C-alpha positions in Angstrom: 3.0 27.0 -7.7 3.8 24.2 -9.3 1.9 22.5 -11.8 1.5 18.4 -11.6 1.5 16.3 -14.6 -1.5 15.0 -15.3 -0.4 11.4 -15.3 2.2 12.3 -12.0 2.5 9.6 -9.5 5.3 10.4 -6.5 7.7 7.5 -6.6 10.6 6.0 -4.8 13.4 7.3 -7.2 13.0 11.1 -6.2 13.9 12.7 -3.9 11.5 12.2 -0.6 8.7 15.2 -0.5 10.6 16.6 -3.5 7.7 19.8 -4.6 6.1 17.5 -7.1 4.9 15.4 -4.5 4.0 17.8 -1.8 2.7 19.9 -4.5 0.8 16.0 -5.6 -0.4 15.1 -1.6 -1.7 19.1 -1.3 -4.1 18.8 -4.2 -4.7 15.3 -3.1 -5.8 16.6 0.2 -7.3 19.5 -1.1 -10.1 17.5 -3.5 -10.8 14.8 -0.4 -11.4 18.0 1.7 -14.0 19.7 -0.8 -15.5 16.3 -1.3 -16.0 16.0 2.4 -17.9 19.5 2.4 -19.6 18.9 -0.6 -21.0 16.2 1.0 -22.0 17.7 3.9 -23.7 20.5 2.4 -26.0 17.5 0.7 -26.4 16.4 4.3 -27.8 19.8 5.3 -30.3 20.4 2.8 -31.5 16.7 3.2 -32.0 17.6 6.6 -33.5 20.8 6.2 -36.0 19.8 4.2 -38.6 19.6 7.2 -39.8 16.9 9.2 -40.6 13.5 9.2 -43.8 12.9 7.0 -44.3 9.2 7.1 -47.5 8.2 9.1 -46.0 4.7 9.8 -45.0 4.4 13.4 -41.9 2.1 11.2 -41.1 4.1 8.4 -41.1 6.9 10.7 -38.2 5.1 13.1 -36.4 4.0 9.8 -36.1 7.5 8.4 -35.2 8.6 11.9 -32.5 6.3 12.1 -31.2 6.8 8.6 -30.5 10.3 9.8 -28.8 9.4 13.1 -26.2 7.4 11.2 -26.5 10.0 8.3 -25.2 12.6 11.4 -22.8 10.0 12.7 -21.3 10.0 9.5 -20.8 14.0 9.0 -19.6 14.1 12.2 -16.8 11.6 11.1 -16.4 13.8 8.3 -15.7 16.9 10.5 -13.1 14.9 12.3 -11.3 13.7 9.0 -11.2 17.6 7.3 -9.7 18.9 10.9 -7.2 16.1 10.1 -6.8 17.4 6.5 -6.3 20.8 7.2 -3.5 19.3 9.6 -1.9 17.6 7.2 -2.5 20.9 4.5 -0.8 23.0 7.6 2.3 20.2 7.7 2.7 20.7 4.1 2.9 24.5 4.6 5.4 24.3 7.3 7.7 21.5 5.6 7.2 18.8 7.9 4.2 16.4 5.7 5.8 12.8 5.1 7.9 12.6 8.3 6.8 10.4 11.3 5.9 12.9 13.8 7.5 10.7 16.7 10.5 9.4 14.9 11.1 12.0 11.9 11.6 9.2 9.5 9.9 9.7 6.4 6.3 7.7 6.8 6.7 6.6 3.1 5.2 7.0 -0.6 2.6 4.0 -0.7 1.3 4.4 3.3 0.7 8.4 3.0 -1.3 7.5 -1.0 -3.7 5.4 1.0 -3.6 7.4 4.2 -2.7 10.8 3.1 -3.5 12.2 6.7 -1.0 9.5 8.2 1.7 11.2 11.0 3.0 8.3 11.8 5.0 5.8 10.4 4.2 2.2 9.8 6.6 0.6 12.4 5.3 3.7 14.6 1.8 3.2 14.1 2.0 0.0 15.1 4.0 0.4 18.0 1.1 2.6 19.1 -1.4 0.1 18.6 0.5 -2.2 20.4 0.7 0.4 23.7 -3.2 1.2 23.8 -3.8 -2.8 23.7 -1.8 -3.1 26.2 -3.7 0.0 28.4 -6.7 -1.2 27.3 -6.4 -4.9 28.8 -5.4 -3.4 32.3 
């Protein structure tokens, strides 16, 4: 197990996806996953507090809308946790940080901004262009 210095940030001067960078992104993904799970637990606790006790129809509708929004947010978080788990698997098997289309490095800035990225910026842009073309058909 690698211990990261507290102020460590991956840099372009290092070998791409060296053990320090892998440990850094693994730690970042695990923290993100833990935060999402904690928020999901908080949501479950608030939803489990009982039914809607609002007597006024408008207040009841507002509470119901808030709950529906929260459930949609939790569903997105659930999908995100799955992507985080896939990224952690890629770290474990050594394919993390490399574009799944081209095999080229994704880039540290992109991974820093979106640690679950599986495509380089160029491949992502091509993918989005193709989606727009086919969506317009």
